[in-house]
C-alpha positions in Angstrom: -26.5 -18.8 19.7 -28.0 -17.0 16.7 -31.5 -16.1 16.5 -33.6 -15.7 13.5 -33.3 -11.7 13.8 -29.7 -11.8 13.8 -29.4 -14.2 11.0 -31.6 -11.9 8.8 -29.9 -8.8 10.1 -26.4 -10.3 8.9 -28.0 -11.0 5.3 -29.1 -7.5 5.0 -26.0 -5.8 6.6 -23.0 -8.0 6.6 -20.5 -7.3 9.8 -17.9 -4.9 9.0 -14.4 -6.5 7.8 -11.4 -6.3 10.3 -9.0 -6.2 7.6 -10.4 -3.1 5.9 -7.7 -0.5 4.6 -7.6 2.5 6.6 -7.9 5.9 5.0 -4.4 6.7 6.2 -3.0 3.6 4.3 -4.7 4.6 1.1 -3.1 8.3 1.4 0.5 7.0 2.1 0.2 4.4 -0.8 -1.1 7.0 -3.1 1.7 9.6 -2.2 4.4 7.0 -2.4 3.0 6.0 -5.9 3.1 9.6 -6.9 6.4 10.3 -5.7 7.9 7.2 -7.5 6.3 8.2 -10.7 7.6 11.7 -10.3 11.2 10.2 -9.8 10.7 8.1 -12.6 10.0 11.4 -14.9 12.6 13.3 -13.3 15.3 10.9 -13.9 14.3 10.3 -17.5 13.3 13.8 -18.6 15.2 15.9 -16.1 18.3 13.9 -15.8 18.3 12.8 -19.4 18.9 9.0 -18.4 17.7 6.2 -20.6 14.0 5.1 -20.2 15.2 1.8 -18.9 17.4 3.1 -16.4 15.0 5.6 -14.9 12.3 2.7 -14.6 14.9 0.7 -13.1 15.7 3.4 -10.5 11.9 3.9 -9.7 11.3 0.1 -9.4 14.5 -0.6 -7.3 13.4 2.3 -4.8 9.8 0.7 -4.7 11.4 -2.6 -3.8 13.6 -1.3 -1.2 10.5 0.7 0.4 8.4 -2.6 0.3 11.4 -4.3 2.2 11.5 -1.6 4.9 7.8 -1.7 5.2 7.7 -5.5 5.4 10.6 -5.6 8.1 8.8 -2.7 10.2 5.5 -4.5 9.9 7.1 -7.9 11.0 8.8 -6.1 13.9 5.6 -4.3 15.0 3.6 -7.4 14.9 6.1 -9.4 17.2 5.9 -6.7 19.7 2.2 -7.3 20.0 
């Protein structure tokens, strides 16, 4: 049962979210984003490919990585 003090404390200080993003996830997403951006510029400027082809390679790689992460997350949750 919630007392008045608990209700006031929750208004001042809401409970922490259980779905908060961890620091590790932020670092991994930033690193992958930087790698995909670097791959785009390398394919465009270094390998002298068309801009659309270079973007397609980067986007395709990002979609493949999202698929791998999705499958890994689904199997990890199924084990728990």
